[in-house]
C-alpha distance (Angstrom), angle and dihedral (degrees) to the residues before:
residue distance angle dihedral
M1 . . .
S2 3.82 . .
T3 3.77 89.8 .
Q4 3.82 88.1 76.8
R5 3.75 87.7 71.4
L6 3.74 95.3 58.6
R7 3.85 114.5 119.3
P8 3.79 125.1 -135.2
I9 3.80 115.0 -88.2
E10 3.81 92.5 -109.8
Q11 3.83 91.7 68.6
Y12 3.80 92.9 61.3
F13 3.81 115.8 95.1
P14 3.05 129.5 -117.2
T15 3.84 96.9 19.4
K16 3.79 124.8 118.0
P17 3.90 90.5 -114.8
W18 3.83 87.2 56.3
L19 3.82 88.7 52.1
E20 3.71 90.9 50.6
A21 3.85 91.5 51.1
Y22 3.83 86.9 50.5
R23 3.78 89.1 53.6
D24 3.79 90.7 52.8
A25 3.80 91.5 48.9
I26 3.79 90.5 49.9
N27 3.81 92.6 53.0
E28 3.81 91.1 48.0
N29 3.82 93.2 54.4
D30 3.84 113.7 97.1
E31 3.83 95.1 -170.6
Y32 3.79 91.3 55.5
A33 3.84 90.2 48.5
E34 3.74 90.0 52.9
H35 3.87 97.5 44.1
S36 3.86 93.3 44.7
A37 3.82 97.5 45.8
G38 3.85 105.9 135.6
W39 3.78 94.4 18.6
G40 3.83 109.5 142.0
V41 3.77 94.1 3.0
D42 3.88 95.0 119.2
F43 3.77 97.9 14.5
D44 3.83 138.1 38.0
G45 3.75 103.9 -83.4
S46 3.82 95.6 177.0
F47 3.85 117.3 124.8
I48 3.72 137.8 -150.8
F49 3.78 113.0 -153.0
Q50 3.79 101.7 -155.9
I51 3.84 111.3 -160.6
E52 3.79 108.5 -169.2
D53 3.84 133.6 -167.2
V54 3.77 97.0 23.6
P55 3.84 99.6 -173.0
L56 3.81 98.3 -119.5
E57 3.77 93.9 137.7
S58 3.80 96.6 49.0
N59 3.81 103.5 37.5
A60 3.79 120.8 74.9
I61 3.84 130.1 -167.5
A62 3.84 86.3 -94.0
D63 3.83 86.9 62.6
L64 3.77 95.0 57.9
P65 3.78 121.0 106.7
P66 3.86 108.4 -62.3
E67 3.82 95.3 -113.4
I68 3.80 89.3 60.4
V69 3.77 93.4 45.4
D70 3.82 89.7 50.6
A71 3.73 91.3 48.5
V72 3.82 92.7 50.7
D73 3.85 89.5 50.2
D74 3.80 91.4 48.2
E75 3.84 94.2 50.4
L76 3.81 95.0 46.7
S77 3.81 96.2 42.0
G78 3.84 87.8 52.2
L79 3.85 92.6 61.9
S80 3.78 119.4 99.6
E81 3.81 119.3 -128.1
S82 3.83 89.4 -107.3
E83 3.75 92.2 52.8
I84 3.80 89.2 49.9
D85 3.81 91.3 49.2
T86 3.78 90.0 51.4
M87 3.83 91.2 49.0
L88 3.81 90.6 49.0
E89 3.74 93.3 52.2
E90 3.78 88.0 72.6
A91 3.77 96.0 42.3
P92 3.78 120.3 115.2
A93 3.88 110.4 -98.9
E94 3.82 91.5 -113.8
A95 3.76 90.5 56.1
R96 3.82 94.0 48.9
E97 3.80 90.0 48.7
R98 3.82 92.8 53.2
I99 3.79 90.5 47.7
E100 3.81 93.1 47.2
S101 3.84 90.9 49.8
R102 3.81 92.2 61.0
S103 3.74 124.7 85.6
G104 3.74 129.7 -123.9
P105 3.78 137.2 42.1
L106 3.76 115.9 -16.2
E107 3.84 93.3 -115.8
E108 3.81 90.9 53.3
R109 3.84 92.8 48.2
V110 3.79 90.6 51.8
T111 3.76 92.9 47.0
E112 3.94 92.1 49.2
E113 3.77 89.2 49.7
V114 3.84 92.3 52.4
M115 3.80 93.7 42.6
E116 3.79 94.8 51.2
T117 3.80 93.4 48.3
T118 3.81 107.7 112.0
M119 3.83 118.2 -134.6
A120 3.91 89.1 -111.2
E121 3.83 89.9 54.4
I122 3.85 97.0 49.9
P123 3.83 97.1 92.6
D124 3.77 92.1 54.0
R125 3.84 101.4 32.6
T126 3.78 99.6 47.4
W127 3.79 129.9 64.2
P128 3.80 134.9 -163.3
E129 3.79 96.7 -95.8
L130 3.87 90.8 51.7
R131 3.79 93.4 44.3
A132 3.85 88.5 53.3
E133 3.79 89.4 60.9
L134 3.85 94.5 48.6
P135 3.84 121.6 91.6
D136 3.76 112.9 -82.0
L137 3.75 90.0 -120.6
L138 3.78 92.7 57.5
A139 3.78 90.2 48.4
E140 3.80 88.6 53.2
L141 3.81 91.3 49.1
I142 3.81 91.0 50.0
T143 3.78 89.2 52.8
Q144 3.78 90.1 49.1
L145 3.89 90.2 52.7
E146 3.72 92.5 47.7
E147 3.80 97.3 46.0
N148 3.83 103.2 33.6
I149 3.77 109.8 35.6
A150 3.75 119.9 79.3
D151 3.82 120.1 -127.9
N152 3.87 90.3 -102.1
G153 3.81 91.3 60.0
T154 3.81 95.0 -101.6
V155 3.82 129.6 135.5
Y156 3.80 116.1 -149.5
S157 3.80 109.6 -162.5
Y158 3.78 114.0 -169.7
L159 3.83 120.8 -155.1
D160 3.77 124.1 -178.6
L161 3.80 102.6 -150.1
Y162 3.77 116.0 -175.6
D163 3.73 134.6 162.1
G164 3.74 99.6 -27.7
E165 3.75 100.8 -33.7
C166 3.83 144.1 74.6
R167 3.80 104.0 -121.4
E168 3.81 97.1 -178.4
V169 3.80 144.5 -3.0
D170 3.79 130.5 -162.9
T171 3.75 141.1 162.1
I172 3.77 118.5 -126.9
T173 3.88 133.0 -175.2
D174 3.76 96.6 -150.8
L175 3.84 129.4 42.5
D176 3.83 90.9 -136.4
E177 3.85 90.4 65.1
R178 3.85 91.2 78.1
E179 3.76 137.7 30.0
Y180 3.80 112.6 -131.9
G181 3.71 141.8 172.6
F182 3.76 102.2 -145.8
R183 3.83 137.1 25.9
L184 3.76 123.8 -163.3
V185 3.77 110.4 -160.6
G186 3.80 129.0 -166.3
D187 3.78 140.6 131.8
Y188 3.86 122.9 -94.4
E189 3.81 91.8 -100.7
Q190 3.84 92.8 55.7
W191 3.83 92.4 46.0
T192 3.82 91.8 52.0
T193 3.75 89.1 48.4
L194 3.93 87.7 54.8
V195 3.77 95.1 44.1
R196 3.80 93.0 48.6
G197 3.81 87.6 55.4
E198 3.75 92.8 -116.5
G199 3.83 95.7 122.0
G200 3.79 139.5 40.2
V201 3.78 116.4 -124.7
I202 3.75 96.8 -140.1
D203 3.89 91.5 48.2
M204 3.81 90.2 46.7
L205 3.78 90.8 50.8
M206 3.81 92.5 49.4
S207 3.84 91.0 48.4
G208 3.81 94.7 49.7
D209 3.83 96.5 -111.4
F210 3.81 86.1 121.8
E211 3.73 130.9 29.1
I212 3.77 124.0 -149.1
D213 3.78 125.2 -147.5
G214 3.86 105.4 -163.2
D215 3.76 140.3 43.4
M216 3.79 106.3 -27.9
Q217 3.79 90.9 -169.3
K218 3.79 89.1 62.3
I219 3.81 89.9 52.9
L220 3.81 91.1 50.8
Q221 3.83 90.7 46.1
Y222 3.80 88.2 56.0
S223 3.81 95.9 33.7
D224 3.76 92.9 134.6
A225 3.79 90.8 56.5
A226 3.82 88.3 48.9
V227 3.72 91.9 53.0
D228 3.86 88.8 47.1
L229 3.77 91.1 55.7
A230 3.72 91.8 52.5
D231 3.82 93.0 46.2
I232 3.83 90.7 48.6
S233 3.80 91.0 53.9
A234 3.77 89.1 51.4
D235 3.77 89.6 53.1
V236 3.75 93.7 54.2
D237 3.84 111.2 102.3
S238 3.78 97.7 -111.0
R239 3.78 140.3 -179.2
F240 3.76 119.5 -174.6
I241 3.76 121.1 -130.7
F242 3.82 91.7 -154.5
């Protein structure tokens, strides 16, 4: 079964479990500990990593990593017609109408409906009985999207960086939820470039790919630590939802 190839949730960026795995990697890195000694000791060294323009509106379930798409297809194709009928009895009327308007066998119509659902539409176009038939990983990802992405399609990742370690991470949906000293702002494409190890954070700041809200002189003073943070993110075993 294709579902055997699914990765653990902490490998999928930009989820909260990925952020927690990143925190652990930071705290295991001796070079970062050395280069960031003193960071935040007499100032607020906490960061918000602001990931903008997450493509919820344009990307559908069919655009997820292939192992997830294969697993969805496996799960739905394994349902009997009676199981699908039972599931559809609990579906919202609009969902049933869309499925009935399609042509082909019932299982194919349901699969097409699911695959064409955009990530932004998932909360309104899926229902508990359908979610129960989807792979557990997709259900986890849906929960991540619902709980950790702001209404404007932005992920706010909070990192409490202090004197060589990352003491805490969190995801918030409003900047007022946490006090912070620095905010690194970029769109989803630029963040994936950084996490893939295909760009340098200082160069991307200087070129305008990222914006910094906070004392840039402090960033430059600890530029080796900033580079370490980017390098560590690139070393995390990552899959990208979008």
